[in-house]
ROSE-4610 file (N, C-alpha, C; in Angstrom, 1 decimal, always signed):
// ROSE-4610
residu = [X/X/X/X/X/X/X/X/X/X/X/X/X/X/X/X/X/X/X/X/X/X/X/X/X/X/X/X/X/X/X/X/X/X/X/X/X/X/X/X/X/X/X/X/X/X/X/X/X/X/X/X/X/X/X/X/X/X/X/X/X/X/X/X/X/X/X/X/X/X/X/X/X/X/X/X/X/X/X/X/X/X/X/X/X/X/X/X/X/X/X/X/X/X/X/X/X/X/X/X/X/X/X/X/X/X/X/X/X/X/X/X/X/X/X/X/X/X/X/X/X/X/X/X/X/X/X/X/X/X/X/X/X/X/X/X/X/X/X/X/X/X/X/X/X/X/X/X/X/X/X/X/X/X/X/X/X/X/X/X/X/X/X/X/X/X/X/X/X/X/X/X/X/X/X/X/X/X/X/X/X/X/X/X/X/X/X/X/X/X/X/X/X/X/X/X/X/X/X/X/X/X/X/X/X/X/X/X/X/X/X/X/X/X/X/X/X/X/X/X/X/X/X/X/X/X/X/X/X/X/X/X/X/X/X/X/X/X/X/X/X/X/X/X/X/X/X/X/X/X/X/X/X/X/X/X/X/X/X/X/X/X/X/X/X/X/X/X/X/X/X/X/X/X/X/X/X/X/X/X/X/X/X/X/X/X/X/X/X/X/X/X/X/X/X/X/X/X/X/X/X/X/X/X/X/X/X/X/X/X/X/X/X/X/X/X/X/X/X/X/X/X/X/X/X/X/X/X/X/X/X/X/X/X/X/X/X/X/X/X/X/X/X/X/X/X/X/X/X/X/X/X/X/X/X/X/X/X/X/X/X/X/X/X/X/X/X/X/X/X/X/X/X/X/X/X/X/X/X/X/X/X/X/X/X/X/X/X/X/X/X/X/X/X/X/X/X/X/X/X/X/X/X/X/X/X/X/X/X/X/X/X/X/X/X/X/X/X/X/X/X/X/X/X/X/X/X/X/X/X/X/X/X/X/X/X/X/X/X/X/X/X/X/X/X/X/X/X/X/X/X/X/X/X/X/X/X/X/X/X/X/X/X/X/X/X/X/X/X/X/X/X/X/X/X/X/X/X/X/X/X/X/X/X/X/X/X/X/X/X/X/X/X/X/X/X/X/X/X/X/X/X/X/X/X/X/X/X/X/X/X/X/X/X/X/X/X/X/X/X/X/X/X/X/X/X/X/X/X/X/X/X/X/X/X/X/X/X/X/X/X/X/X/X/X/X/X/X/X/X/X/X/X/X/X/X/X/X/X/X/X/X/X/X/X/X/X/X/X/X/X/X/X/X/X/X/X/X/X/X/X/X/X/X/X/X/X/X/X/X/X/X/X/X/X/X/X/X/X/X/X/X/X/X/X/X/X/X/X/X/X/X/X/X/X/X/X/X/X/X/X/X/X/X/X/X/X/X/X/X/X/X/X/X/X/X/X/X/X/X/X/X/X/X/X/X/X/X/X/X/X/X/X/X/X/X/X/X/X/X/X/X/X/X/X/X/X/X/X/X/X/X/X/X/X/X/X/X/X/X/X/X/X/X/X/X/X/X/X/X/X/X/X/X/X/X/X/X/X/X/X/X/X/X/X/X/X/X/X/X/X/X/X/X/X/X/X/X/X/X/X/X/X/X/X/X/X/X/X/X/X/X/X/X/X/X/X/X]
num = [1/1/1/2/2/2/3/3/3/4/4/4/5/5/5/6/6/6/7/7/7/8/8/8/9/9/9/10/10/10/11/11/11/12/12/12/13/13/13/14/14/14/15/15/15/16/16/16/17/17/17/18/18/18/19/19/19/20/20/20/21/21/21/22/22/22/23/23/23/24/24/24/25/25/25/26/26/26/27/27/27/28/28/28/29/29/29/30/30/30/31/31/31/32/32/32/33/33/33/34/34/34/35/35/35/36/36/36/37/37/37/38/38/38/39/39/39/40/40/40/41/41/41/42/42/42/43/43/43/44/44/44/45/45/45/46/46/46/47/47/47/48/48/48/49/49/49/50/50/50/51/51/51/52/52/52/53/53/53/54/54/54/55/55/55/56/56/56/57/57/57/58/58/58/59/59/59/60/60/60/61/61/61/62/62/62/63/63/63/64/64/64/65/65/65/66/66/66/67/67/67/68/68/68/69/69/69/70/70/70/71/71/71/72/72/72/73/73/73/74/74/74/75/75/75/76/76/76/77/77/77/78/78/78/79/79/79/80/80/80/81/81/81/82/82/82/83/83/83/84/84/84/85/85/85/86/86/86/87/87/87/88/88/88/89/89/89/90/90/90/91/91/91/92/92/92/93/93/93/94/94/94/95/95/95/96/96/96/97/97/97/98/98/98/99/99/99/100/100/100/101/101/101/102/102/102/103/103/103/104/104/104/105/105/105/106/106/106/107/107/107/108/108/108/109/109/109/110/110/110/111/111/111/112/112/112/113/113/113/114/114/114/115/115/115/116/116/116/117/117/117/118/118/118/119/119/119/120/120/120/121/121/121/122/122/122/123/123/123/124/124/124/125/125/125/126/126/126/127/127/127/128/128/128/129/129/129/130/130/130/131/131/131/132/132/132/133/133/133/134/134/134/135/135/135/136/136/136/137/137/137/138/138/138/139/139/139/140/140/140/141/141/141/142/142/142/143/143/143/144/144/144/145/145/145/146/146/146/147/147/147/148/148/148/149/149/149/150/150/150/151/151/151/152/152/152/153/153/153/154/154/154/155/155/155/156/156/156/157/157/157/158/158/158/159/159/159/160/160/160/161/161/161/162/162/162/163/163/163/164/164/164/165/165/165/166/166/166/167/167/167/168/168/168/169/169/169/170/170/170/171/171/171/172/172/172/173/173/173/174/174/174/175/175/175/176/176/176/177/177/177/178/178/178/179/179/179/180/180/180/181/181/181/182/182/182/183/183/183/184/184/184/185/185/185/186/186/186/187/187/187/188/188/188/189/189/189/190/190/190/191/191/191/192/192/192/193/193/193/194/194/194/195/195/195/196/196/196/197/197/197/198/198/198/199/199/199/200/200/200/201/201/201/202/202/202/203/203/203/204/204/204/205/205/205/206/206/206/207/207/207/208/208/208/209/209/209/210/210/210/211/211/211/212/212/212/213/213/213/214/214/214/215/215/215/216/216/216/217/217/217/218/218/218/219/219/219/220/220/220/221/221/221/222/222/222/223/223/223/224/224/224/225/225/225/226/226/226/227/227/227/228/228/228/229/229/229/230/230/230/231/231/231/232/232/232/233/233/233/234/234/234/235/235/235/236/236/236/237/237/237/238/238/238/239/239/239/240/240/240/241/241/241/242/242/242/243/243/243/244/244/244/245/245/245/246/246/246]
x = [-22.4/-22.9/-23.1/-22.1/-22.2/-23.9/-24.1/-25.4/-26.3/-26.3/-27.2/-27.1/-25.7/-25.8/-26.1/-25.9/-26.6/-28.2/-28.6/-30.1/-30.6/-29.5/-30.0/-30.0/-29.1/-28.2/-29.5/-29.7/-31.0/-32.6/-32.8/-33.8/-33.3/-32.6/-32.0/-32.0/-31.9/-32.1/-33.5/-34.4/-35.6/-36.6/-35.8/-36.4/-36.1/-34.5/-34.5/-35.2/-35.8/-36.3/-37.8/-38.0/-39.4/-40.2/-39.0/-39.5/-39.1/-37.9/-37.2/-37.4/-38.2/-38.8/-38.2/-37.1/-36.3/-35.3/-35.4/-35.4/-33.5/-32.9/-31.1/-30.7/-31.6/-31.0/-31.2/-32.6/-32.8/-31.9/-31.6/-30.5/-29.3/-28.8/-27.5/-27.1/-28.2/-28.7/-28.9/-29.5/-29.8/-28.5/-27.7/-26.6/-25.4/-25.2/-24.4/-24.8/-26.2/-26.7/-26.1/-26.4/-26.2/-24.4/-23.8/-22.3/-22.1/-22.4/-22.1/-22.3/-24.0/-24.2/-23.3/-23.2/-22.2/-20.7/-20.2/-19.0/-18.8/-20.2/-20.2/-20.3/-21.4/-21.8/-20.5/-19.2/-17.9/-17.0/-16.8/-16.3/-17.0/-18.4/-18.9/-18.5/-19.0/-18.2/-16.7/-15.8/-14.5/-14.1/-14.8/-15.0/-15.1/-16.5/-17.0/-16.1/-15.2/-14.3/-13.1/-12.3/-11.0/-10.2/-11.6/-11.3/-10.8/-11.5/-10.8/-11.0/-10.1/-9.9/-9.4/-8.9/-8.2/-7.4/-6.4/-5.1/-5.0/-3.9/-3.9/-2.6/-3.4/-3.0/-2.5/-1.3/-0.6/-0.3/-0.6/-0.6/+0.1/+1.2/+2.1/+1.9/+1.6/+1.7/+2.6/+3.2/+3.9/+3.8/+3.2/+2.6/+3.4/+3.9/+4.6/+3.3/+4.0/+2.6/+3.6/+2.6/+3.3/+2.8/+3.1/+2.9/+1.5/+0.7/-0.1/-0.1/+0.7/+1.4/+0.7/+0.5/+0.8/+1.9/+2.0/+3.2/+4.1/+4.2/+4.8/+5.7/+4.9/+5.8/+6.9/+7.9/+9.6/+9.6/+8.2/+7.9/+7.0/+7.2/+6.5/+5.7/+4.2/+3.6/+2.7/+2.7/+1.8/+0.6/-0.6/-1.5/-2.0/-2.0/-2.8/-3.7/-4.6/-5.5/-5.8/-5.4/-5.5/-7.1/-7.5/-8.6/-8.8/-9.5/-9.2/-8.0/-7.6/-6.4/-5.6/-6.4/-4.8/-3.9/-2.7/-1.7/-1.5/-2.3/-2.0/-3.1/-4.2/-5.4/-5.2/-5.1/-4.7/-5.3/-6.4/-6.3/-5.4/-5.1/-3.6/-4.1/-3.4/-4.2/-2.9/-2.8/-1.5/-2.2/-1.3/-1.2/-0.9/-2.2/-1.3/-0.8/-0.4/+0.1/+0.3/+1.5/+2.1/+1.3/+0.2/-0.7/-2.0/-2.3/-3.8/-4.0/-5.0/-5.7/-5.5/-4.8/-4.5/-5.8/-6.3/-7.4/-6.8/-8.1/-8.2/-7.9/-7.1/-7.3/-7.4/-8.0/-8.3/-9.4/-10.5/-11.4/-12.2/-12.2/-13.5/-15.0/-14.9/-16.4/-17.6/-17.9/-19.0/-20.3/-20.5/-22.0/-21.3/-19.9/-19.5/-18.4/-18.6/-17.9/-17.3/-17.5/-16.4/-15.1/-15.9/-14.5/-13.7/-14.3/-13.4/-12.6/-12.9/-12.0/-10.9/-11.1/-9.7/-9.0/-9.0/-8.3/-7.2/-6.0/-5.3/-4.6/-4.3/-3.0/-2.4/-1.4/-0.5/+0.7/+1.9/+3.2/+4.2/+5.3/+6.8/+7.4/+8.6/+9.4/+10.7/+11.0/+12.7/+13.4/+14.8/+16.1/+15.6/+14.5/+14.4/+14.4/+14.1/+14.1/+12.9/+12.6/+10.8/+9.9/+8.2/+7.7/+6.8/+5.9/+5.2/+4.4/+3.5/+2.7/+2.5/+2.9/+3.0/+1.7/+1.2/-0.3/-0.1/-0.7/-0.3/-1.6/-2.0/-3.3/-3.3/-4.2/-4.4/-5.6/-5.6/-7.2/-7.2/-8.2/-8.4/-8.6/-7.7/-8.6/-8.5/-9.3/-9.7/-8.4/-8.1/-7.1/-7.1/-8.2/-8.6/-10.3/-10.2/-11.7/-12.2/-12.4/-13.2/-13.5/-12.6/-13.0/-13.8/-13.1/-14.3/-16.0/-16.2/-17.3/-18.2/-17.5/-18.0/-18.5/-17.4/-17.7/-18.0/-18.3/-18.6/-19.9/-20.3/-21.7/-21.8/-22.9/-23.0/-21.5/-21.1/-20.1/-20.0/-19.0/-18.4/-17.2/-17.1/-15.9/-14.7/-13.8/-12.5/-11.6/-11.8/-10.1/-10.0/-8.9/-8.3/-7.5/-6.6/-6.3/-6.0/-6.0/-5.4/-4.4/-3.0/-2.7/-1.4/-2.0/-1.5/-0.5/+1.1/+1.7/+2.5/+2.3/+2.6/+4.4/+5.2/+6.5/+7.5/+7.7/+7.9/+9.2/+10.2/+11.5/+11.8/+12.6/+12.9/+13.3/+13.8/+14.6/+13.7/+13.1/+12.0/+10.8/+10.3/+9.0/+8.7/+7.1/+6.4/+5.4/+4.9/+3.6/+3.2/+1.9/+1.4/+0.0/-0.9/-2.0/-2.6/-4.1/-4.8/-4.6/-4.6/-4.4/-2.8/-2.2/-0.7/-0.4/-1.2/-1.2/-1.5/-2.7/-3.1/-2.2/-1.7/-1.0/+0.6/+1.0/+2.2/+1.6/+0.6/+0.3/+0.0/-0.4/-0.2/+1.1/+2.0/+3.7/+4.3/+3.9/+4.5/+4.3/+2.8/+2.3/+3.1/+3.1/+3.8/+5.1/+5.9/+7.2/+7.8/+7.1/+7.9/+9.1/+9.3/+10.5/+12.0/+11.7/+12.7/+12.8/+11.5/+12.4/+13.3/+13.1/+13.4/+14.7/+15.1/+16.6/+17.1/+17.2/+17.4/+18.1/+16.8/+17.0/+18.5/+18.7/+19.3/+20.7/+21.1/+22.1/+22.4/+21.9/+22.2/+22.5/+22.0/+21.8/+23.1/+23.7/+25.3/+26.1/+25.9/+26.7/+27.0/+26.0/+26.0/+26.6/+26.4/+26.8/+28.6/+28.9/+30.4/+31.0/+30.5/+31.1/+31.2/+30.2/+29.9/+31.2/+31.6/+32.2/+34.0/+33.7/+35.3/+35.5/+34.7/+35.1/+35.5/+34.3/+34.4/+34.5/+35.8/+36.3/+36.1/+36.3/+35.8/+34.0/+33.4/+31.9/+31.5/+31.0/+30.0/+28.8/+28.6/+27.0/+26.1/+25.7/+24.2/+24.4/+25.7/+25.9/+25.6/+26.2/+25.9/+23.9/+23.5/+22.6/+21.6/+21.5/+21.0/+21.1/+22.3/+22.8/+21.9/+21.8/+21.3/+19.5/+19.1/+17.3/+17.4/+18.5/+17.8/+18.2/+19.4/+19.3/+18.4/+17.7/+16.9/+15.8/+15.3/+13.9/+14.5/+15.6/+16.0/+16.0/+16.8/+16.9/+15.6/+14.4/+13.3/+12.5/+12.4/+12.1/+12.3/+13.9/+14.2/+14.0/+14.1/+13.6/+12.1/+11.1/+9.5/+9.7/+9.8/+9.8/+10.2/+11.8/+12.0/+10.9/+10.4/+9.5/+8.3/+7.4/+6.4/+6.7/+7.8/+8.1/+7.8/+8.7/+8.7/+7.4/+6.3/+5.4/+4.1/+4.7/+3.8/+4.1]
y = [+7.3/+8.0/+6.5/+5.8/+4.7/+3.9/+3.7/+3.3/+3.9/+5.0/+5.9/+5.9/+5.2/+5.3/+3.9/+3.0/+1.8/+1.5/+2.4/+2.9/+3.7/+4.5/+5.2/+4.2/+3.6/+2.4/+1.3/+1.2/+0.2/+0.9/+1.9/+2.7/+2.9/+3.2/+3.5/+2.1/+0.9/-0.4/-0.6/-0.4/-0.3/+0.6/+1.7/+2.5/+2.2/+1.8/+1.3/+0.1/-1.0/-2.1/-1.9/-1.2/-0.4/+0.8/+1.4/+2.8/+2.8/+2.1/+2.3/+1.1/+1.7/+0.6/+0.1/+1.2/+0.1/-1.3/-2.5/-3.1/-3.6/-2.9/-3.2/-2.1/-1.2/+0.4/-0.1/-0.8/-1.1/-2.2/-3.0/-4.1/-3.6/-3.0/-2.0/-1.1/-0.5/+0.6/-0.6/-1.7/-2.0/-3.1/-3.6/-4.1/-3.1/-1.9/-0.8/-1.0/-0.4/-0.2/-1.2/-2.5/-3.7/-3.7/-3.8/-3.9/-2.7/-1.6/-0.7/-1.1/-1.3/-1.9/-3.1/-4.3/-4.7/-4.4/-3.6/-3.2/-2.4/-1.7/-0.9/-1.6/-2.5/-3.4/-4.0/-4.6/-5.2/-4.4/-3.4/-2.1/-2.1/-2.0/-2.1/-3.5/-4.7/-5.6/-5.6/-5.1/-5.0/-4.4/-3.0/-2.0/-2.8/-3.4/-4.3/-5.5/-5.9/-7.0/-6.8/-6.3/-6.1/-4.4/-3.6/-2.1/-1.2/-1.9/-1.0/+0.3/+1.0/+2.5/+3.0/+2.3/+2.9/+2.2/+2.6/+2.2/+2.2/+1.6/+1.5/+2.5/+3.2/+4.3/+3.8/+3.8/+3.2/+4.5/+4.5/+5.4/+4.8/+5.2/+4.9/+6.0/+5.6/+6.8/+6.3/+7.1/+6.7/+7.2/+7.0/+7.6/+7.3/+8.1/+7.4/+7.0/+5.8/+5.6/+5.6/+5.4/+5.0/+4.5/+4.0/+3.0/+2.6/+1.5/+1.5/+1.6/+1.0/+1.4/+2.8/+2.5/+4.2/+5.0/+5.8/+7.2/+7.1/+6.6/+6.4/+5.2/+4.1/+3.2/+3.0/+2.4/+2.7/+1.3/+0.6/-0.3/+0.0/-0.3/+0.4/-0.7/-1.1/-1.9/-2.0/-2.7/-2.7/-4.1/-4.0/-5.2/-5.7/-6.8/-7.4/-8.9/-8.6/-9.5/-10.1/-11.5/-12.0/-12.1/-11.7/-12.3/-13.4/-14.6/-15.6/-16.3/-17.1/-18.1/-17.2/-16.2/-15.6/-14.7/-15.0/-14.0/-12.6/-12.0/-10.9/-10.0/-10.3/-9.8/-9.8/-8.8/-8.2/-6.7/-6.9/-5.6/-5.2/-3.8/-3.7/-2.5/-2.0/-1.4/-0.2/+0.9/+2.1/+3.3/+3.8/+5.4/+6.1/+6.9/+7.7/+8.9/+9.5/+10.9/+10.4/+10.7/+10.7/+10.9/+11.9/+12.1/+11.4/+11.0/+10.5/+9.1/+8.6/+7.2/+6.2/+5.4/+4.1/+3.3/+3.3/+2.8/+1.6/+0.9/-0.3/+0.6/-0.2/+0.0/-1.0/-1.1/-1.9/-3.0/-2.1/-3.5/-3.5/-4.7/-4.7/-4.3/-3.5/-3.1/-3.9/-4.6/-5.8/-5.2/-4.1/-3.6/-3.4/-3.8/-3.1/-4.4/-5.9/-6.9/-6.5/-6.7/-6.6/-5.5/-4.5/-3.5/-4.2/-4.7/-4.8/-6.1/-6.8/-8.0/-7.5/-6.6/-5.8/-5.2/-4.9/-4.4/-5.5/-5.4/-6.0/-5.5/-5.9/-5.4/-6.2/-5.9/-6.9/-6.2/-6.9/-5.8/-6.4/-5.7/-6.6/-5.9/-6.9/-6.2/-6.2/-4.9/-4.8/-4.0/-3.9/-2.7/-1.7/-0.8/+0.4/+1.2/+2.6/+3.5/+4.1/+4.0/+4.8/+3.7/+3.7/+2.7/+3.6/+2.7/+3.4/+2.5/+3.0/+2.4/+2.9/+1.2/+1.9/+1.6/+2.5/+2.0/+2.0/+1.2/+1.1/+0.9/+1.9/+1.6/+1.9/+1.2/+0.8/+1.1/+1.9/+2.3/+2.5/+1.9/+2.1/+3.3/+4.1/+5.7/+5.7/+6.7/+6.7/+7.1/+7.0/+7.1/+9.0/+9.0/+10.2/+10.8/+12.1/+12.4/+12.2/+12.1/+11.6/+9.8/+9.5/+7.9/+7.7/+8.6/+8.4/+9.1/+10.1/+10.8/+9.8/+8.5/+7.7/+6.2/+5.9/+4.7/+4.8/+5.9/+6.1/+5.7/+5.0/+4.2/+4.6/+5.7/+5.7/+6.3/+5.7/+5.7/+4.5/+3.5/+2.3/+2.3/+1.6/+1.5/+0.7/+1.9/+1.7/+1.3/+0.9/+0.3/-0.9/-1.3/-2.5/-3.4/-2.6/-3.3/-2.0/-2.8/-1.5/-2.4/-2.2/-3.0/-2.1/-2.3/-1.6/-2.3/-2.4/-2.9/-1.8/-2.3/-1.3/-2.3/-1.3/-1.7/-1.3/-2.4/-1.9/-2.1/-1.1/-1.6/-3.0/-3.8/-5.0/-5.0/-4.1/-4.3/-3.5/-2.7/-1.7/-1.9/-3.1/-3.2/-4.5/-4.7/-5.8/-5.9/-7.2/-7.6/-8.4/-8.2/-8.9/-9.1/-10.0/-10.4/-9.6/-9.1/-8.8/-9.8/-11.0/-11.6/-12.0/-11.6/-11.8/-10.3/-9.2/-8.0/-7.6/-8.7/-8.9/-10.1/-10.6/-11.6/-11.0/-10.1/-9.0/-8.5/-7.7/-6.7/-7.4/-8.8/-9.6/-10.1/-10.2/-10.6/-9.4/-8.0/-7.2/-6.9/-6.9/-6.8/-7.9/-9.1/-10.1/-10.0/-9.8/-9.8/-8.5/-7.4/-6.2/-5.9/-6.2/-5.8/-6.7/-8.0/-8.8/-8.3/-7.9/-7.6/-6.3/-5.3/-4.5/-4.5/-5.6/-5.6/-6.6/-7.2/-7.9/-6.6/-6.0/-4.7/-3.9/-3.3/-2.5/-3.3/-4.5/-5.1/-5.5/-5.9/-6.0/-4.6/-3.4/-1.9/-1.6/-1.9/-1.7/-1.9/-3.4/-4.0/-3.6/-3.2/-2.5/-1.0/-0.2/+1.4/+0.9/+0.1/-0.2/-0.4/-1.7/-1.8/-0.6/+0.1/+1.6/+2.1/+2.7/+3.4/+3.3/+1.9/+1.3/+1.5/+0.9/+1.4/+3.0/+3.6/+5.2/+5.9/+5.8/+6.6/+8.3/+8.5/+10.1/+10.8/+9.4/+10.1/+11.4/+12.1/+12.7/+12.6/+13.4/+13.0/+12.8/+13.6/+13.9/+12.5/+12.1/+11.0/+9.7/+9.7/+8.5/+8.1/+9.7/+9.7/+8.7/+9.6/+8.8/+7.2/+6.8/+5.2/+4.4/+5.0/+4.6/+4.4/+5.5/+5.5/+4.4/+4.5/+3.4/+1.9/+1.7/+0.4/+0.1/+1.0/+0.5/+0.4/+0.7/+0.0/-1.3/-1.6/-2.7/-4.0/-3.7/-4.9/-4.9/-4.4/-4.0/-4.8/-5.0/-5.7/-6.9/-7.4/-8.8/-9.4/-8.6/-9.4/-9.9/-9.1/-9.2/-10.4/-10.0/-10.9/-12.5/-12.8/-14.2/-14.7/-13.5/-13.9/-14.6/-13.6/-14.3/-15.8/-16.1/-17.0/-18.1/-18.2/-19.2/-19.2/-18.2/-18.1/-19.4/-19.5/-19.7/-21.5]
z = [-22.6/-24.2/-25.6/-25.3/-26.0/-25.7/-24.8/-24.6/-25.8/-25.6/-26.2/-27.8/-28.3/-29.7/-29.9/-29.0/-29.7/-29.5/-28.7/-28.9/-29.9/-30.7/-32.1/-33.5/-32.9/-34.1/-34.2/-33.2/-33.3/-33.6/-33.6/-34.1/-35.7/-36.2/-37.7/-38.3/-37.4/-38.2/-38.5/-37.3/-37.5/-38.7/-38.4/-39.6/-41.2/-41.4/-42.7/-43.0/-41.9/-42.4/-43.0/-42.5/-42.3/-43.3/-43.7/-44.4/-45.6/-45.6/-46.9/-48.0/-49.5/-50.0/-51.1/-51.3/-52.3/-51.8/-52.2/-52.1/-51.7/-52.6/-52.5/-51.1/-51.4/-50.7/-49.0/-49.1/-47.5/-47.4/-48.3/-47.0/-47.4/-47.9/-47.7/-46.7/-46.6/-45.4/-44.1/-44.3/-43.0/-42.1/-43.3/-43.3/-42.7/-43.1/-42.8/-41.2/-40.7/-39.4/-38.4/-38.8/-38.1/-37.8/-39.0/-38.6/-38.2/-37.9/-36.8/-35.3/-35.4/-34.1/-33.5/-34.0/-33.6/-33.2/-34.2/-33.3/-32.5/-32.1/-30.7/-29.4/-29.8/-28.7/-28.8/-29.4/-29.2/-28.1/-28.8/-28.0/-26.3/-26.3/-25.0/-24.2/-24.8/-24.1/-23.1/-24.5/-24.6/-23.2/-23.0/-21.9/-20.7/-20.4/-19.4/-19.3/-19.6/-19.5/-19.1/-20.1/-20.3/-20.1/-19.6/-19.6/-20.7/-22.1/-22.8/-22.8/-23.3/-23.1/-21.7/-20.8/-19.2/-19.1/-17.7/-18.1/-16.2/-15.8/-14.2/-13.9/-12.7/-11.9/-10.6/-10.2/-9.1/-8.0/-6.8/-5.9/-4.7/-4.3/-2.9/-2.0/-0.8/+0.3/+1.3/+2.4/+3.5/+4.8/+5.6/+7.2/+7.9/+8.8/+9.9/+11.1/+12.0/+12.8/+14.0/+15.3/+16.7/+17.8/+18.6/+19.4/+19.7/+20.4/+20.5/+22.1/+22.9/+24.6/+24.8/+25.9/+26.8/+26.5/+26.3/+26.0/+27.4/+28.4/+29.2/+29.1/+28.3/+28.3/+27.4/+27.8/+26.9/+26.0/+25.6/+24.6/+23.5/+22.3/+21.6/+21.1/+21.0/+21.0/+19.6/+18.6/+17.3/+18.0/+17.9/+18.1/+17.1/+16.9/+15.2/+15.6/+14.8/+14.8/+13.5/+13.3/+11.9/+11.6/+10.4/+9.9/+8.8/+9.4/+8.4/+8.7/+7.3/+7.2/+6.1/+5.5/+4.4/+5.3/+4.7/+5.3/+5.5/+4.5/+4.4/+4.6/+5.9/+6.2/+7.6/+8.0/+9.6/+10.0/+11.2/+12.1/+12.9/+12.3/+13.4/+14.1/+15.3/+16.4/+16.6/+16.6/+16.4/+16.5/+16.7/+17.1/+15.7/+15.0/+14.2/+14.0/+15.4/+16.0/+17.3/+18.0/+19.2/+20.1/+20.2/+21.1/+20.9/+19.9/+19.7/+20.0/+19.8/+21.1/+19.7/+20.3/+19.7/+19.0/+17.9/+16.8/+16.4/+16.0/+14.9/+13.8/+12.9/+11.4/+10.7/+9.3/+7.9/+8.9/+9.2/+9.9/+8.5/+8.0/+6.6/+6.7/+5.6/+5.5/+5.3/+6.1/+5.8/+4.8/+4.7/+3.9/+2.2/+2.0/+0.4/+0.5/+0.6/+0.2/-0.7/-2.1/-3.6/-2.8/-2.6/-2.0/-1.4/+0.0/+1.2/+0.5/-0.7/-0.9/-1.2/-2.2/-2.9/-1.6/-0.8/+0.6/+1.4/+1.4/+2.2/+3.5/+4.2/+5.3/+6.0/+6.3/+7.1/+7.7/+8.4/+8.8/+8.6/+8.8/+8.6/+9.8/+10.0/+10.7/+10.4/+10.1/+9.1/+10.1/+10.2/+10.6/+10.1/+10.7/+10.5/+11.9/+11.8/+12.7/+13.5/+12.4/+12.4/+12.0/+12.7/+12.3/+11.0/+10.4/+9.1/+8.8/+7.9/+7.2/+5.7/+4.5/+3.0/+2.8/+2.1/+1.6/-0.5/-0.6/-2.4/-2.9/-4.0/-4.0/-6.0/-6.4/-7.9/-8.0/-9.4/-9.9/-11.1/-11.9/-12.8/-13.6/-14.8/-14.8/-16.7/-16.8/-18.7/-18.9/-20.3/-21.3/-21.3/-21.9/-22.0/-21.8/-21.7/-21.7/-22.9/-24.6/-25.3/-24.7/-24.3/-24.2/-22.8/-22.0/-20.8/-21.2/-22.1/-22.5/-23.4/-23.8/-25.0/-23.9/-23.1/-22.2/-20.7/-20.3/-19.0/-18.5/-17.7/-17.3/-16.3/-15.7/-14.3/-13.3/-12.4/-11.5/-11.2/-11.9/-11.7/-11.1/-9.8/-9.0/-9.6/-9.7/-10.5/-9.6/-8.0/-7.7/-8.0/-7.7/-8.5/-7.4/-6.3/-5.1/-3.9/-3.1/-1.5/-1.0/-0.7/-0.4/+0.7/+2.3/+3.5/+4.1/+4.4/+4.9/+6.2/+7.4/+8.4/+8.6/+8.8/+8.9/+10.1/+11.0/+12.2/+12.8/+13.5/+13.6/+14.7/+14.0/+14.6/+16.3/+16.7/+17.9/+19.1/+18.8/+19.2/+19.7/+18.4/+18.9/+19.2/+19.7/+20.1/+19.5/+18.6/+17.9/+18.4/+19.2/+20.0/+19.6/+20.0/+19.7/+20.7/+21.1/+22.2/+23.8/+22.9/+24.6/+24.9/+24.0/+24.3/+25.1/+24.9/+25.3/+26.9/+26.8/+28.4/+29.4/+28.7/+29.3/+29.5/+29.3/+29.2/+30.7/+30.3/+31.8/+32.9/+32.8/+34.1/+34.3/+33.5/+33.7/+34.6/+34.0/+34.5/+36.0/+36.0/+37.5/+38.2/+38.1/+38.8/+39.0/+38.1/+38.0/+37.6/+37.7/+37.7/+38.2/+39.5/+40.1/+39.7/+39.6/+38.9/+37.3/+36.4/+35.1/+35.2/+36.4/+36.0/+36.8/+37.8/+38.1/+37.2/+36.3/+34.8/+34.1/+33.6/+32.9/+33.5/+34.4/+35.3/+34.9/+35.6/+35.3/+33.6/+32.8/+31.6/+30.7/+31.3/+30.9/+30.9/+32.4/+33.1/+32.6/+31.9/+31.0/+29.6/+29.1/+27.9/+28.0/+29.3/+28.8/+29.5/+30.1/+30.5/+29.3/+28.6/+27.1/+26.4/+26.4/+25.2/+25.6/+27.1/+27.7/+27.4/+27.5/+27.0/+25.9/+24.9/+23.3/+23.1/+23.6/+23.2/+24.5/+25.1/+26.2/+25.8/+24.8/+25.0/+24.5/+24.3/+24.2/+24.9/+24.5/+25.2/+25.8/+27.3/+27.9/+27.0/+26.0/+25.5/+24.5/+24.4/+22.7/+24.0/+25.3/+26.0/+27.0/+27.1/+27.3/+26.3/+24.6/+23.7/+23.7/+23.7/+24.0/+25.1/+25.9/+27.0/+26.9/+26.8/+26.0/+24.9/+23.8/+23.0/+23.5/+23.9/+25.0/+25.9/+26.4/+27.7/+26.4/+25.4/+25.1/+24.3/+23.9/+23.1/+23.9/+25.1/+26.3/+26.8/+27.0/+27.6/+26.6/+24.9/+24.2/+24.3/+24.2/+24.5/+25.6/+27.0/+28.0/+27.7/+27.3/+27.5/+26.4/+25.3/+24.4/+24.8/+25.3/+26.2/+27.3/+27.9/+29.4/+28.5/+27.3/+26.6/+26.0/+25.4/+24.8/+25.8/+27.1/+28.2/+28.6/+28.6/+29.4/+28.5/+27.1/+26.0/+26.1]
């Protein structure tokens, strides 16, 4: 609407300069119209450059995620691919549902580069139980319907930033590149029996120590502890093997 107002004021200015015969009235009217036109243009420039009449709206969403590895695997895996040299631009592969297929997320949209630049994704290890992705989106929104009526020009992109961070449990998840996942598969095929033997030995020690500290533990509690330690120890062993092979 503000563009139409500018056009109307310009029309008034032309009419005042050409149709009003009395000199004083012509100049007074023209100066008032020019002043109104300049103020209107200043408001438009302020809106275009500083988002006058708008405010920042922040929305945060958290979603559970699941391992990119096979559902039969005791190890949870997040596959990563770094984009460029930025520390906060990754393509991350994981499942959004326990039975869904693992998919690549946060692939930049090359057709809309301006919007893609505003989006970032990275990962972080934390002492948590469940892996999740936390997405914080910031957009410009209108302060009121009246301001939107005056300043809305077409449908401008209002996205300020979109930041997604994948948070995975430190003890039970492996974070690997695609090259490391292939390397890990080869190691498991080659040294699978040795890994199982070492895992059983360490697990037996953990269970013995746990039973000694908790002599009255119930069978279901012991079973849960065994499952947790099986995952934790497997991750530790695989990390050590990968470290040694590099």
